[in-house]
MARLUM-765217 format. One record per residue: x negated, y negated, z negated of N, C-alpha, C in turn. Coordinates in steps of 0.2 Angstrom, whole numbers, plus 2048, in hexadecimal, padded with zeros to 3 digits. Atoms other than C-alpha are relative to their C-alpha. Layout:
REM MARLUM-765217
XYZXYZXYZ;...
***
This chain:
REM MARLUM-765217
8077FD80120914A9AC7FA7FD805;8058047FC1F91419B27FD805805;8027FB7FC1F41529BB8038067FE;7FD7F98041FB1649BB7FA8037FB;8037FE8051F516E9AD7FC806803;8027FA7FE1E917D9B08038067FC;7FC7FA8021F218E9AC7FB8057FE;8027FA8021E919D9A38058057FE;7FA7FB8031F41AC9A27FD8057FB;8037FD8051F11B7993806807801;7FB7FA7FD1F91C999B7FF8057F9;7FE7FB8072011D398C807803801;7F97FE7FF2101DA9948067FC800;7FA8048022201D498D7FE7FB7FC;8018058042161CA9827FC7FB803;8048047FB20C1C098F8017F9800;7FF80780120A1AE98E7FB7FB804;8048037FD2021A09967FC7F97FC;8038058031F51949907FF7F9806;8008057FB1F71829987FA7FB7FD;8058038021E71789978007F8806;8018067FB1E616499C8027FB7FC;7FF8068041EA1539978087FF800;7F98038001FB14C9918048057FE;7FC7FB80120215D98C8057FF7FA;7FD80180620815897B8067FB801;7FC8047FD21114A983806803805;7FB7FB7FC21A15798F8018077FD;7FF7FA80321B164983807803800;7FA7FE80122E164982803804806;7FE7FE7F92311689947FD808800;8047FA7FF2231769938038067FA;7FD7FB80622A17E982807803802;7F87FD7FD23C17E98A7FF805805;8007FB7FB2361879997FD8067FC;8037FA80322C19498E8078047FC;7FB7FC80523B1989808067FC801;7F88037FF24B18E9868007FB7FB;7FF80680525318297A8028047FA;7FF7FE80725018A96A7FF7FC7FB;80280580624E1829597F8801800;80880080023C17D9577FD7FC7F8;8028048062331799467F87FF802;8078028012221709477FD8007FA;80680180621317493B7FB7FC802;8078037FF20516993B7FC7FD7FA;8038038051F916192F8007F8800;8008098001F714F9287FC7FC804;8058057FC1E9149932803801808;7FE8017F91F01509438077FD800;7F980280020214B93E8007F8803;8028068001FB13893F7FE7FE808;8048017F91F513B950805802807;7FD7FD7FB20014795A8088027FE;7F97FE80221014B9518067FC803;7F98047FE21B13C956801801808;7FF7FD7F8217140969803806801;7FE7F980121A1519668088007FF;7F87FF80322C15095E8027FC806;7FE8047FA22F14196B802804806;8007FB7FA22C14E97A8068057FF;7FC7FC80123615C9728077FE800;7FA80480124515096D8037FF807;7FE8027F924514997F802806804;7FE7FA7FB24615B9878068047FD;7FA7FE80325615E97C7FF8067FA;8007FB80524F16996E8027FE7F9;7FF80180625516B95E7FB8017FB;8088008022461679528027FE7F9;7FF80180624716A9417FA7FC7FC;80480580323E15F9347F9804800;8077FE80022A1619367FD8027F9;8047FE80622016A9297F87FE801;80780280020E1629257FC8017F9;8047FD80520116A91B7FA7FB800;8068058001F01609157FC804804;8047FE7FC1E21619217FB8037FD;8077FD8021D316D91F8028077FF;8007F98011CF17F91C8048037FA;7FB8008051D817E90C806802801;7F87FE7FF1E917F913801807802;8007F87FD1E41929198008047FB;8017FB8051E919A9098058037FE;7F97FD8011F71A49018057FB7FC;7FC8048041FD1958F68047FB807;7FD8057FB1FF18A906805804805;7FB7FC7FA2071989118068017FB;7F97FF80321419B9028037F9801;7FE8057FF2171889038047FF807;7FD8007F921918A917806804800;7FA7FC7FF2251989158067FD7FE;7FC80380322F18F9098047FB805;7FD8067FD231180913803802806;7FC7FC7FA23618C9238068017FE;7F97FD80224419491A8037FA7FD;7FD8068022491839118047FD806;7FD8047FA24D17D923805804803;7FC7FB7FD25818C9277FF803806;8017FE7F924E193934804807801;7FD7FA7FE2551A293F7FB804804;8057FB7FC24C1B09487FF7FD807;8028057F924E1A59587FD7FA800;8058068022451979507F9801802;8077FF7FD2341949587FC7FA7FC;80680480222518C94E7FC7FE804;8068037FB21A1809577FB7FE7FC;80780280420818094F7FC7FA803;8038057FD20216F9537FA7FD7FC;8078028051EF16D94D7FB805802;8067FD7FF1DF17594C8018087FD;8017F98021D91879468048017FB;7FC8008071E1184935806801800;7F88007FE1F218093B803807804;7FE7FA7FB1F218D9498008077FC;8007FB8041ED19B93D8068027FB;7FA7FF8071F819792E808800805;7F97FF7FC20719393A802807802;7FE7FA7FE2051A39448028057FB;7FF7FB8052041AD9348088007FD;7FA8018032141A592E804802804;7FC7FE7FA21C1A893D800808801;8017F87FF2171BB93D8048027FB;7FD7FD80521F1BD92C8077FD7FE;7FA80380022E1B192C806804803;7FA7FB7FE23E1BC92E7FD805804;8057F97FC2321CA9337FF7FE806;8038017FA22C1C09418047FB804;7FC8057FB2321B094C7FA7FE805;8048017FA22A1AA95C7FB7FA7FC;80380580221C19D95B7FC7FC806;8048047FA2131909677FA7FD7FD;8058058022021899657FE7FB803;8028057FD1FD1799687F97FC7FD;8068028041EB1779647FC7FA802;8038087FF1E31669617F97FF800;8088008011D016B95F7FC804805;8047FB7F91C317296C8008077FC;8017FA8031C118095F805805801;7FA7FC8001D418595F803801807;7FE7FE7F81D71839727FB805803;8057FA7FD1C818F9768018067FD;8017F98041CA19C9698078007FB;7FA7FD8061D719C95A8067FF803;7F97FF7FF1E7198963800805806;7FF7FA7FB1E41A69707FF8077FD;8017F98031E61B896C8058047FB;7FB7FF8061F21B995E7FE8017F9;8037FF8071E71BA94F8027FA7FC;7FD8058031F01B29417FD8027F9;8027FF8091EB1B192E7FE7FB7FC;8028058041E51A891F7FA8037FD;8067FF8031D51A99148038037F9;8007FE8071D31B29037FA7FE7FB;8068018041C71B08F57FA805802;8057FA7FD1BF1C08FD7FD7FF805;8038017FB1BC1BA90C8057FB806;7FC8037FB1C21B091D806804805;7FC7FD7FC1D21B69268018077FF;7FF7FA8021D41C591C8078027FF;7F87FE7FF1E71C491C8027FC805;7FD8027F91F01C392C803805804;7FB7FA7FC1FA1CB9397FC7FE808;8028007F91F71CC94D8087FE802;7F98037FC2061C19547FF7FC805;8018047F92041BA9668067FA7FF;7FB80480020B1A9969803800807;7FB7FF7FB2181A69767FE7FB806;8038067FD20E19797E7FB7FC7FD;8058058031FE18C97C7FF7FB804;8018067FD1FD17B9817F97FD7FD;8078018021EA1759808007F9804;7FF8067FE1EC1639827F87FC7FF;8078038001DA15B9878017FA7FD;8028088031DE1499828018017F8;8018018081E014E9707FA8027FE;8088018031CD1529707FD7FA800;8038078021CB1409728007FC7F9;8018048071CF13D9607FB8037FC;8067FC8051C214A9597FA7FC7FF;8078028021B21459517FC805803;8057FB7FB1A314B95A7FE8067FD;8017FA8041A015894C806805801;7FB7FB7FE1B01609507FF803807;8017FE7F91AD1619627FC805801;8067FC80019C16995F8038067FD;7FE7FA8031A4175954805806804;7FC7FC7FA1B017A9617FC803805;8037FD7FA1A217B96E7FC8067FE;8027FB80219A188964803807803;7FC7F97FD1A81959698007FF807;8028007F91A718E97A7F9804804;8067FC7FF19519597A8018077FF;8007F98031991A5973803804806;7FD7FC7FA1A31AA9837FB801805;8067FF7FA1931A898E7FB8057FD;8057FD8021891B19828038077FF;7FE7FA7FF1951C0982800804804;7FF7FC7F91991C59937FF7FB808;8008047F81971B699F7F97FB800;8078058001841B09A08007FB805;7FF8067FC1891A59AF8027FB7FC;7FD80680319319B9A47FC7FD7FA;80580380418619A9977FB7FB805;8048047FB17A1939A58047FA801;7FD8077FE1871879AA8007FB7FA;8018048051881819977FA7FD7FF;80680480117717E9977FE7FA804;8028057FB1781739A68047FA7FE;7FA80580218916A99F8017FF7FA;7FE80180618A16C98E7FF7F97FD;80180780218315B9888067FC804;7FA8027FD18F1539948068017FE;7FB7FD80319C15E98E8027FD7F9;7FF80180619C15A97D8007F87FE;7FF8077FF19A1479818067FE802;7F98027FD1AB148988803800807;7FE8007FA1AB14B999807804802;7F97FD7FE1BE14F99E7FF807804;8007FB7FC1BA15A9AD7FD8067FD;8047FA8021AD1659A58038037F9;7FB7FD8071B8166994805806802;7FC7FC7FE1C516E99E7FF804803;8027FA7FE1BB17A9A77FE8037FB;8027FC8041B21809988078027FC;7F87FC8041C518298F802805804;7FE7FC7FD1C918B99E7FD806801;8067F98001BB1989A08028037F9;8007FD8071BC19A98D8068037FF;7F97FC8011CF19E98C800807805;7FF7FA7FB1CD1A999C7FC8077FD;8037FB8041BF1B39938038037FA;7FB7FE8051CA1B4984806805800;7FA7FD7FE1D91B998C7FE807804;8017FC7FC1D01C59977FD8077FA;8017FB8041CA1CF9888068017FB;7FB7FE8051D91CD97C805805806;7FB7FB7FC1E41D698C7FE806800;8027F97FF1D91E498B8008047FA;8007FB8061D81E79788037F97FB;7FC8058041E51DC96F7FF8007F9;8008018071E31E295E7F88037FD;8077FE8011D01E495D7FE8077FE;8057FA7FF1CC1F69617FA802801;8087FF7FE1BB1F49677FE7F9803;8028047FB1BA1E89758007F97FD;7FF8078031C21D996C7FA7FE7FB;8058028041B41DA95F7FA7FB803;8068057FD1A81D196B8027FA7FE;7FE8088011B11C19687FE7FE7F8;8038028071AA1C29567F87FE801;8088018001981BF95C7FF7F97FC;8018068041911B394F8048007F9;7FB80180519F1B69437FF8047FA;8037FD8061991C29387FC7FC7FA;80580580418B1B89328047F97FE;7FD8078011951A89348058007FA;7FB8018061A31AD9297FC8017F9;8048008051961B191C7FE7F97FC;80280680218F1A191D8077FB7FD;7FA8048021A119991C8028017F9;7FD7FE8061A61A390C7FC7FD7FB;80480380519619D9038017F9800;7FF80780019918B9088077FE7FD;7FA8028021AB18C9028057FE804;7FB8017FC1B518A9118017F7801;7FE8068011B31779107FD7FD807;8028047FA1AC16A91C7F97FF7FE;8087FF80019A16D9177FD804806;8017FB7FB19A17A924806801804;7FA7FF7FD1A717A932800807804;8017F97FD1AC18B93A7FC800807;8058017F91A318694C7FB8007FD;8088008021931829437FE8067FD;8027FC802193191939800807806;7FF7FC7F919719B94A7FA7FF802;8078017FD1881939517F98017FD;8057FD80417D1989447FF806800;8007F88001841AA9447FD802807;8037FC7FA1811AC9567F8800801;80880080016E1A79547FE8057FC;8007FB80416E1B3946801807803;7FE7FA7FD1761C19507FA801805;8067FF7FB1691BE95F7F98017FC;8067FF80415B1BD9518008067FF;8007F98021611CE94B7FE805806;8007FC7FB1611D595C7FA801803;8098007FF14F1D09607FD8047FB;8067FD8051491D7950801808801;7FF7F97FF1521E79547FE803807;8037FD7FB1491E8965806800805;7F97FE7FB15A1E796F8007F9804;7FE8077FB1581D49777F97FD800;8068047FF14A1CA97E8007F97FC;8018068051431BC9728017FA805;7FD8077FD1461B09808067FE801;7F98028011571B19808037FD7FA;7FF8048061581AD96D7FF7FA801;8038077FE14D19E9728057FC804;7FB8047FC15A19997F8067FD7FC;7F980180416919A9737FE7FB7FB;8018058051611919657FD7F9804;8018087FD15A1829728067FE802;7FB8027FD16A18197A8047FD7FA;7FC80380717417F9687FD7FA7FE;8038068011681739637FF7FA803;8008067FD1681699718067FB801;7FA80380017A16596F8027FD7F9;7FF80280717816295C8048057FD;7FE7FC80517E1719557FB8047FB;8067FD80517517A9467FF807803;8017F87FE16C18B94A7FD8037FA;8017FD80516718E9388037FE7F9;7FC80380616D18E9277FB7FC7FA;80480380615E18691E8027FB7FD;7FD80680316817591C8068027FB;7F97FF80417617F9127FE8037FA;8017FF8061761829007FB7FE7FB;8058048051681778F97FB8057FD;8047FB80215D1878F88038067FB;7FC7FA80616A1918EC802806805;7FF7FA7FC16F19C8FB7FB805800;8057FA8001671AD8FC803805806;7FF7FB7FB1671BA9098058067FD;7FD7FA80516E1C78FB8087FD801;7F980380017E1BA8F9804801807;7FD7FF7F91811B990C802808801;7FE7F87FE1801CC90E8058027FC;7F97FE80418D1CE9008057FE802;7FB8027FD1991C4909801804806;8007FC7FA1961CD9198028077FF;7FD7F980119A1DE910809801800;7F98018001AC1D790E8047FF807;7FE8017FA1AD1D4921806804804;7FA7FB7FE1BE1DA9297FE806805;8037FC7FB1B21E39367FC8077FC;8047FB8051AB1EF927804806802;7FD7FA8001AE20192B7FD8057FE;8047FB8051AA20F9207FA7FD7FD;80780380519F2039167FB7FC805;8068037FB1951FD9258037FB804;7FF8067FB1961EC92E7FF801806;7FF8007F91991EC9417FE7F9802;8028067FF18E1DF9478017FE809;8008047FA1901D59587F87FF803;8077FF7FF17E1D89607FF7FD807;8018027F91771D39727FA802802;8047FD7FD16C1DC97F7FC7FA803;8038057FC16A1CA9858067FB801;7FA8057FF1741BA98A806803805;7FB7FD7FB1851C19918008087FE;8027F98011811D398A8028027F9;7FE7FF80818B1D4978802807800;7FD7FA80218F1E49718008027F8;7FD7FD8071961ED9617F98047FE;8067FC8031881F49558028017F9;7FF7FD80718C1FD9457FA8027FC;8057FD80117C2049437F97FB7FE;8048058011721F593B7FD8017F8;8028018071661F592C8017FC7FC;8008048031691ED91E7FA7FA7FE;8078047FF1571E691D7FF7FC805;8008057F91591DF92F8047FA7FF;7FA8058001681D692A7FD7FB7FB;8038048041601CE91A7F87FC804;8078027FD14F1CA9238037F9806;7FE8067FC15A1C09318037FA7FC;7FD8048041641B89227FB7FB7FD;8058038031541B391A7FC7FC804;8048047FB14C1AD9298037F9802;7FC8067FF15B1A192C8007FB7FA;80180480515B19A91B7F97FC7FE;80680480214919691B7FE7FB806;8038047FB14718D92D8077FC802;
***
């Protein structure tokens, strides 16, 4: 390995695990995985795009470490693979390979593969172990950590799933060099989220270093991933199954998921782009409710704009989208309780909190403003 990886622990008692961050981890995955789970049978799940880039070196590493490796499972690239039909195909493929309860699924790819693979592992033989090898910035700082797994349905995003913690996460920073700039930016939105939740000093650091980071500075990327994983691990350790505190990680997501649903979960709007717009909406709503200084909203918009992320929904839908349509999507959100949507709002940068007492007219006003500007 070119240099030792940075390790962030996730403290969950007997289900604790480590997040390794650094270059060359895919090429050295065999040894790291053997150290974590022993010489157990492995099956790799990946998508067609990632397979071309990273599957061969991962398989070579696993075999060099003496692992028994079953035939890999490859799904089409894209959000469309996170549905019930594709889950059924993955389950059939797993069972046809003769998996046992000691078999370990290795999810190699971005958030789609990680979510799909984690859910498949959660239900295969009533639960087998899995390992995350995230290859996008978004999955390295968010979806690979914390045990949320699932698929989409026509009713909304991630409405079918389970909490199932990985045994190990290997975030190879070299894999980020293969990403298009748009994918890096999408992941960066989730990085910004951690600063806005409860780490204002980190947001200030991002204001100073964000442009160089998204331009590919290795040291800055590694530090941003480390801080992001540490922030998420800290919250997950305190609230694994989203009893309250963990909901803060959904900052921007209630609005963002509504945008994704209306966009059809395609390439017109990436998840991170929807989160960027959603975070601006959350701060806008906070300002309108008299909870947050307008200057903090301005800082959030200015920073996201400076790196090239969208801050409004005006470019989406060709004018056909309406506040009413988006509000209808939000009513199906997982965080609806007793018919009311729980929002993550902010009293300022680094001061996010849960709020279930939000007037629908204020929400629609924010949506309408975002669609118009």
